[in-house]
BATORTI-316598 format. One record per residue (C-alpha): y, x, z; residue in one letter. Coordinates in steps of 0.001 Angstrom, whole numbers, padded with zeros to 6 digits, always signed. Each point is the difference from the previous one (the first is absolute). Example, Ala and Ser with C-alpha at 12.3 -4.5 7.8 and 13.67 -1.06 7.14 Angstrom:
! residues 2
-004500+012300+007800A/+003440+001370-000660S/
END
This chain:
! residues 274
-028500-007044+027863M/-002259-000224-002967M/-003867+000685+001115I/-001660+001137-002792Y/-004134-000925-000841P/-002341+002031+001229D/-001587+000723-003421K/+002640+000021-002625R/-000447-001112-003376K/+000712+002753-002706L/+000973+000126-003894F/-000945+002480-002387T/+003071+001818-001656I/-001400-002501-003414S/+000578-002986+002057E/+003361+000584+001303V/+001469+000882-003325T/-001603-003400-001353R/+001649-002212+002610A/+003170+001807+000893C/+000815+000649-004042G/+000787+003987+000943V/-001513+003240-001934S/-002048+001924+001180R/+002556+002597-000421A/+002429-002127+001987T/-002245-000229+003056L/-000178+004004-000259I/+003878+000383-000142R/+000257-002217+003243M/-002087+002175+001765E/+001704+003230-001274E/+003405-001506+001019S/-001421-000541+003612G/+000444-003710-000550F/-003863-000992+000484M/-003410+001891+000873K/-003160-001943-000818P/-002055-001615+003134F/-002564+002868-000577R/-000999+002494-002943I/-003521+001133-000264D/-000115+003451+000906P/-003029+000543-002602D/+001051-002008-002806T/+003780-000093+000230G/-000206-003796-000477Y/+003124-002291+001566R/-000508-002819+002228Y/+002876-002213+000925Y/+000325-002877+002635D/+001931-003314-000041M/+002852+002340+002093Q/+000276+002324-003108N/-000199-002845-002461I/+002834-001768+001967S/+002570+003461-000187A/-001191-000152-003584I/+001966-003754-000382G/+003342+001789+002054Q/-000424+002805-002487Y/+000366-002275-002686Q/+002868-001972+001544R/+001925+003035+000491L/-000823+001380-003071Q/+001488-003112-002019V/+003341+000770+001615I/+000656+003364-001659G/-001404+001939+002717L/-001536+003562-000907S/-003488+001065+001549R/+001707+002146+003015A/+002613-002839-000015E/-002973-002367+000870I/-002056+002039+002428A/+003414+001115+002101D/+000913-003885+000527L/-003441-001244+000476Y/-000416+002479+003018Y/+003278-000320+001516G/+001264+003453-001310R/+003302-001431-001745T/+003307-000277+001539D/+000297-003779-000117S/+004116-000097+000059A/-000117+002854-003225D/-003153-002004-001612F/+002000-003070+000093I/+003264+001618-001143R/-001436+001597-002838S/-001836-003121-001081Q/+002946-001888+000277R/+001638+001926-001949E/-002624+000099-002953K/+000284-004191+000373L/+003677+000372-000697G/-000660+002131-003180R/-002396-002390-000924L/+001944-003041+000457Q/+003154+001646-001813Q/-002511+000944-003390F/-001299-003781+000206L/+003815-001419-000120D/+000575+002724-002839E/-003238-000990-001557Y/+000386-004132+000247E/+003370+000188-001361V/-000534+001922-002765S/-003212-001543-001261H/+000613-003889+001277N/+002574-001407-002409H/+000289-003080+002716E/+001318+002012+002785K/+003260+002418-000574D/-000182+001173+003673L/-001563+000392+003002T/+001308+000109+003361V/-002424+001922+002977S/+000455+001474+003298Y/-001058+003867-000213V/-000390+002880+002250N/+002046+003211-001309I/-001155+003792+001237P/+002897+002146+000898E/+000974+001987-003016L/+001515+003351-000588T/+002429-000273-002774C/+002224+002489-002083Y/+003191-001987-000438C/+003110-000018-002308L/+002975-002440-000187K/+000343-002185-002862L/+003353-000207-001949E/-000604-002235-002971P/+002586-001003-002135K/-002259-002817-001957S/-003234-002061+000872I/-001772+002446-002655D/+001278+003043+001950D/-001824-001167+002965I/-003498+001032-001955A/+001229+002935-001462T/+001609+001574+003434Q/-003178-000986+001027A/-001914+001871-002368Y/+002244+003415+000332L/-000697+000007+003864N/-003348-000619-000545H/-000276+002707-002149E/+002220+001996+002392R/-002338-000282+002653C/-002861+001513-002173M/+002046+002814-001536A/+000816+000773+003820E/-003775+000403+001142G/-000386-002641+002211Y/-003204-001538+000138R/-000004-003406-001265I/-002271-002795+001873V/-001442-001529-003183G/-001352-003331+001917S/+003728-000860+000818E/+002275-001260-002590P/+004045+000633-000381L/+002254-001664+002278S/+003623-001098+000257V/+001642-000492+003362L/+002998-002410+000193Y/+002268+000825+003240A/+001205-003424-000427D/-000551-003632-001704K/+003165+000563-002218E/-001658+003130-001366S/-002938-002059-001038I/+002255-002214-002137F/+002535+002186-001248D/-001616+003016-000123P/+002688+001317-002474C/+002607-000393+002366S/+001879+003670+001234P/-000810-001428+003468E/-003750-000853-000528S/-002175+002342+002298D/-003249+000606-002308I/-002754+002827+000639T/-002962+000575-002332M/-003163+001247+002319C/-003182+001746-000941M/-002425+000326+002277A/-001266+003594+000577V/-001911+002019+002328V/+001898+001217+002937P/+001417+003410-000380P/-000520+002997+002335S/+003910+000199+001106G/+003546-002092+000494P/+000583-001224-003630D/+003394-002215-000176P/-001472-002014-003138N/-003060-000964+002426I/+000112-003749+001752L/-002825-001416+002030T/-000614-003507-000534L/-001778-001314+003378P/-003065-002179-000247A/+000719-003680-000076T/-001010-003371-000594E/+002182-001664-003232A/+000269-002976-002224L/-000563+000693-003487T/+000798-002046-003140V/-001627+001407-002915T/+000401-001416-003888G/+000602+001269-003397F/+002683+000235-002441G/+003288+001514-000811G/+003198+000785+002264Y/+000780-003385+000014D/-003674-000755+001586A/+001202+002220+002707I/+002502-001645+001354L/-002092-003759-000250R/-002542+002047+002096L/+003049+001210+002660W/+001379-003664+000200K/-003763-001125+000611R/-000266+002994+002754M/+003080-001523+001744F/-001336-003666-000121E/-003114+001084+001625E/+001521+002142+002867L/+002368-003145+000848E/-002910-002350-000092T/-002460+002227+001741R/+002553+000951+002869G/-000287+003109-000815L/+003026+003076+000408E/-000171+003145-002158P/-000782+003440+002234A/+000554+002565-002485G/+001796+000903-003232P/-001011-002621-003339Y/-002396+001592-001984R/-000613-000637-003792L/-003273+001642-001189I/-000989+000525-003229S/-003463-000112-000431L/-000021-000226-004301V/+003444+001890-000867A/+001592+000404-003521Y/-001308+003314-000264Y/-003546-000931+001306T/-000853+000416-003734G/+001241-000966-003822D/-002253-003339+000206H/+002474-001511+003041V/+002358-002113-001451K/+003251-001349+001440D/-001298-002815+001395N/-003437+001538+001016D/+001249+002026+003424I/-001352-000775+003107C/+001951-000085+003212S/-000340-001022+003613R/+002393-000495+002329C/-000496+001118+003523V/+001719-000957+003104V/-001004+001998+003095P/-000103-003034+002544I/+000079-000940+003563K/-000404-003699+001418R/+002866-001975+000967K/-001711-000681+003399D/-001299+003439+000927D/
END
């Protein structure tokens, strides 16, 4: 148990801002958000005085601020007002999104590294889905564009933070998508509609193995080949449909060339020893 000294050393707001590297405005915002109150506020002058407990709390605030939490989130977390399970889940989702972006950025800017392999946690997604029946490889992109367009025209609210997905029902459809027997679905993440909808599919949250790289259709096949090698090497089994995520699609912009598309192969996983 902490035993505080009978007489604490108190510090002025100027001393605290200098020592902690924060502004006066930041200290006031900490008060307003309910994170911290000065040890003493002079009732006559309004001057604020802080003790070492205040200064230690400021350090905790800065530590939580660095990971991107808002003022309200910091106060709730610091004082135990946050549901720990919800907090961990939401932060792992953010971490997964950052990992995916860094994978994409790395392969697009590091010319010595043509792909990345990562574990990520994918949140639950509600998707507008339509079957694809491509007659050629180029037709896959065209049909994806038209389905994206149809999703918009039918009034669904698209979740812009989630890219386009193509789901394969089986491994054969990956390597021979134009076969009459192939089973491919295009998915667009949307806000869940209010009622039943035959075009809506919910993909559960899952841990997944991903392989990300740049290039045209040949590169996608290379990524899938690496994916199946990694699944075997790591002792993993698929726990859901295979997904191809179009991070940078052909129609993202006129500046995107045929070999500049960025794709991510995604396989929901379970470990063989689970």
